[in-house]
PASEBA-1860 file (N, C-alpha, C; in nm, 3 decimals):
! residues 103
1> MDIDIKKL> 22.996/15.042/8.661/22.911/15.058/8.777/22.997/15.090/8.899 ~ 22.960/15.193/8.971/23.029/15.228/9.094/22.966/15.154/9.211 ~ 23.047/15.129/9.314/22.997/15.073/9.439/22.968/15.191/9.531 ~ 22.844/15.202/9.576/22.803/15.310/9.666/22.801/15.257/9.809 ~ 22.897/15.300/9.889/22.910/15.254/10.029/22.781/15.277/10.106 ~ 22.713/15.387/10.081/22.593/15.422/10.157/22.473/15.333/10.123 ~ 22.487/15.248/10.023/22.379/15.155/9.989/22.408/15.013/10.039 ~ 22.519/14.996/10.106/22.557/14.864/10.159/22.529/14.858/10.308
9> KKNTKILV> 22.491/14.740/10.355/22.463/14.722/10.497/22.590/14.723/10.580 ~ 22.572/14.755/10.708/22.683/14.752/10.803/22.746/14.612/10.801 ~ 22.878/14.607/10.810/22.960/14.486/10.811/22.972/14.418/10.675 ~ 22.920/14.480/10.570/22.945/14.430/10.435/23.093/14.451/10.406 ~ 23.156/14.350/10.345/23.300/14.356/10.317/23.322/14.372/10.167 ~ 23.419/14.456/10.131/23.457/14.475/9.991/23.606/14.449/9.980 ~ 23.644/14.357/9.892/23.785/14.335/9.861/23.813/14.407/9.731 ~ 23.907/14.500/9.735/23.937/14.583/9.619/24.081/14.558/9.574
17> ETESSIYE> 24.097/14.531/9.446/24.230/14.518/9.386/24.258/14.645/9.307 ~ 24.370/14.711/9.340/24.411/14.828/9.263/24.534/14.789/9.181 ~ 24.589/14.883/9.108/24.708/14.855/9.027/24.827/14.812/9.112 ~ 24.829/14.852/9.240/24.947/14.822/9.321/24.920/14.751/9.453 ~ 24.793/14.737/9.494/24.764/14.679/9.626/24.627/14.614/9.629 ~ 24.602/14.548/9.743/24.470/14.493/9.771/24.424/14.552/9.904 ~ 24.297/14.591/9.911/24.241/14.652/10.031/24.117/14.574/10.073 ~ 24.100/14.561/10.204/23.977/14.507/10.260/23.904/14.623/10.326
25> IIVSSQKT> 23.782/14.645/10.283/23.702/14.756/10.333/23.575/14.698/10.394 ~ 23.546/14.735/10.518/23.426/14.689/10.585/23.340/14.810/10.620 ~ 23.214/14.806/10.580/23.123/14.917/10.604/23.093/14.926/10.754 ~ 23.121/15.042/10.814/23.094/15.065/10.956/22.960/15.133/10.976 ~ 22.928/15.226/10.887/22.802/15.300/10.898/22.750/15.333/10.759 ~ 22.634/15.280/10.731/22.568/15.308/10.603/22.532/15.456/10.593 ~ 22.486/15.511/10.703/22.438/15.650/10.707/22.551/15.750/10.681 ~ 22.665/15.731/10.748/22.775/15.828/10.737/22.877/15.791/10.630
33> GMVQVSGG> 22.873/15.666/10.585/22.972/15.622/10.486/23.106/15.586/10.549 ~ 23.110/15.569/10.679/23.234/15.531/10.747/23.266/15.384/10.718 ~ 23.396/15.358/10.702/23.444/15.222/10.676/23.564/15.193/10.764 ~ 23.599/15.067/10.771/23.724/15.024/10.831/23.806/14.966/10.716 ~ 23.926/15.017/10.696/24.008/14.975/10.582/24.141/14.918/10.629 ~ 24.184/14.812/10.562/24.319/14.759/10.585/24.374/14.717/10.449 ~ 24.506/14.720/10.439/24.571/14.679/10.316/24.660/14.788/10.260 ~ 24.729/14.752/10.151/24.823/14.846/10.092/24.936/14.876/10.190
41> KSFLRPVK> 25.019/14.971/10.156/25.128/15.005/10.249/25.087/15.109/10.352 ~ 24.971/15.172/10.332/24.927/15.276/10.425/24.843/15.223/10.541 ~ 24.778/15.109/10.523/24.686/15.059/10.625/24.728/14.918/10.668 ~ 24.838/14.910/10.739/24.888/14.781/10.787/24.797/14.724/10.894 ~ 24.731/14.812/10.968/24.629/14.773/11.066/24.499/14.838/11.024 ~ 24.385/14.780/11.063/24.256/14.842/11.028/24.245/14.985/11.079 ~ 24.193/15.073/10.995/24.178/15.215/11.026/24.036/15.258/10.990 ~ 23.975/15.338/11.076/23.843/15.395/11.044/23.864/15.513/10.951
49> AKIQDSKI> 23.787/15.515/10.842/23.805/15.619/10.740/23.673/15.644/10.668 ~ 23.674/15.751/10.589/23.565/15.780/10.496/23.623/15.776/10.356 ~ 23.540/15.734/10.262/23.580/15.732/10.121/23.518/15.853/10.053 ~ 23.597/15.926/9.977/23.544/16.044/9.907/23.423/16.005/9.825 ~ 23.317/16.079/9.839/23.189/16.059/9.770/23.125/15.924/9.802 ~ 23.181/15.848/9.894/23.130/15.716/9.935/23.117/15.620/9.817 ~ 23.202/15.637/9.714/23.192/15.552/9.596/23.327/15.495/9.555 ~ 23.321/15.371/9.502/23.439/15.304/9.447/23.407/15.272/9.301
57> GKFKQIIF> 23.491/15.318/9.209/23.464/15.299/9.067/23.583/15.239/8.993 ~ 23.553/15.167/8.888/23.657/15.103/8.806/23.746/15.209/8.742 ~ 23.876/15.185/8.746/23.981/15.273/8.692/23.988/15.408/8.761 ~ 23.925/15.420/8.879/23.931/15.543/8.958/24.012/15.517/9.084 ~ 24.074/15.621/9.137/24.141/15.611/9.266/24.036/15.610/9.376 ~ 24.070/15.547/9.486/23.989/15.561/9.608/24.064/15.661/9.695 ~ 23.991/15.759/9.745/24.052/15.857/9.834/23.994/15.837/9.973 ~ 24.081/15.796/10.066/24.042/15.772/10.204/24.078/15.894/10.288
65> FYKDQNKP> 23.986/15.934/10.375/24.011/16.039/10.473/24.001/15.978/10.612 ~ 24.101/16.004/10.697/24.103/15.948/10.831/24.187/16.038/10.921 ~ 24.189/16.006/11.049/24.270/16.081/11.145/24.381/15.992/11.198 ~ 24.501/16.048/11.205/24.615/15.980/11.264/24.670/16.072/11.372 ~ 24.667/16.026/11.495/24.706/16.107/11.610/24.633/16.241/11.608 ~ 24.504/16.234/11.581/24.413/16.348/11.578/24.439/16.449/11.466 ~ 24.524/16.413/11.370/24.549/16.500/11.255/24.483/16.440/11.132 ~ 24.414/16.524/11.053/24.349/16.472/10.932/24.453/16.422/10.830
73> KEVRTSRV> 24.425/16.307/10.773/24.514/16.247/10.673/24.431/16.208/10.551 ~ 24.500/16.193/10.439/24.437/16.152/10.314/24.529/16.052/10.245 ~ 24.471/15.943/10.195/24.546/15.844/10.118/24.473/15.822/9.988 ~ 24.548/15.827/9.878/24.494/15.798/9.745/24.553/15.666/9.697 ~ 24.466/15.576/9.654/24.513/15.448/9.602/24.547/15.464/9.455 ~ 24.608/15.360/9.399/24.621/15.355/9.254/24.482/15.318/9.199 ~ 24.470/15.310/9.069/24.338/15.289/9.006/24.281/15.151/9.038 ~ 24.151/15.146/9.059/24.080/15.022/9.092/24.071/14.933/8.968
81> LSARIYGA> 24.110/14.806/8.986/24.099/14.707/8.878/23.980/14.615/8.897 ~ 23.954/14.575/9.022/23.841/14.486/9.049/23.795/14.502/9.192 ~ 23.672/14.456/9.218/23.617/14.461/9.354/23.512/14.353/9.368 ~ 23.516/14.287/9.482/23.417/14.184/9.515/23.352/14.222/9.646 ~ 23.218/14.216/9.650/23.141/14.249/9.770/23.096/14.119/9.836 ~ 23.114/14.111/9.969/23.070/13.997/10.047/22.960/14.041/10.142 ~ 22.850/13.967/10.148/22.741/14.000/10.238/22.787/14.005/10.383 ~ 22.718/14.083/10.464/22.756/14.101/10.604/22.760/13.969/10.680
89> DGSWHFDA> 22.676/13.873/10.641/22.676/13.743/10.709/22.766/13.641/10.639 ~ 22.832/13.682/10.529/22.924/13.594/10.458/22.857/13.489/10.370 ~ 22.726/13.497/10.357/22.654/13.392/10.283/22.652/13.413/10.132 ~ 22.697/13.530/10.087/22.697/13.555/9.942/22.811/13.649/9.906 ~ 22.847/13.650/9.778/22.942/13.748/9.727/22.908/13.781/9.582 ~ 22.961/13.894/9.536/22.927/13.945/9.404/23.048/14.017/9.347 ~ 23.086/13.983/9.224/23.194/14.055/9.157/23.137/14.185/9.102 ~ 23.151/14.291/9.179/23.091/14.419/9.145/23.170/14.491/9.036
97> IENENSD> 23.302/14.476/9.039/23.388/14.535/8.937/23.482/14.423/8.893 ~ 23.469/14.381/8.770/23.549/14.268/8.722/23.675/14.315/8.652 ~ 23.782/14.243/8.677/23.910/14.271/8.612/23.910/14.200/8.477 ~ 23.914/14.277/8.371/23.909/14.221/8.236/24.031/14.139/8.202 ~ 24.143/14.157/8.275/24.266/14.086/8.247/24.278/13.954/8.320 ~ 24.184/13.925/8.413/24.196/13.799/8.488/24.136/13.685/8.408 ~ 24.195/13.568/8.425/24.148/13.450/8.353/24.071/13.358/8.444
END
């Protein structure tokens, strides 16, 4: 199952574990698919970005598009292993993509 950013409410948080990093993604706009991302070696501070196709899928890379000093940039993550979605108000969470190797 893929996570569709455009179906999540504003301020919904997604914690994503990839093969090499962990990312925190917060939905900024459901309509446009804009997010705020931090984590990994590319996003030491929160950055506004778009995710290609607005989807996060198991064993797929996430491709972020953003601007740095007004120049378009692209970052590709390693493959997604797991993802947990947290409600915008923090009252619930859901393991949307489970890591089969975790105990």
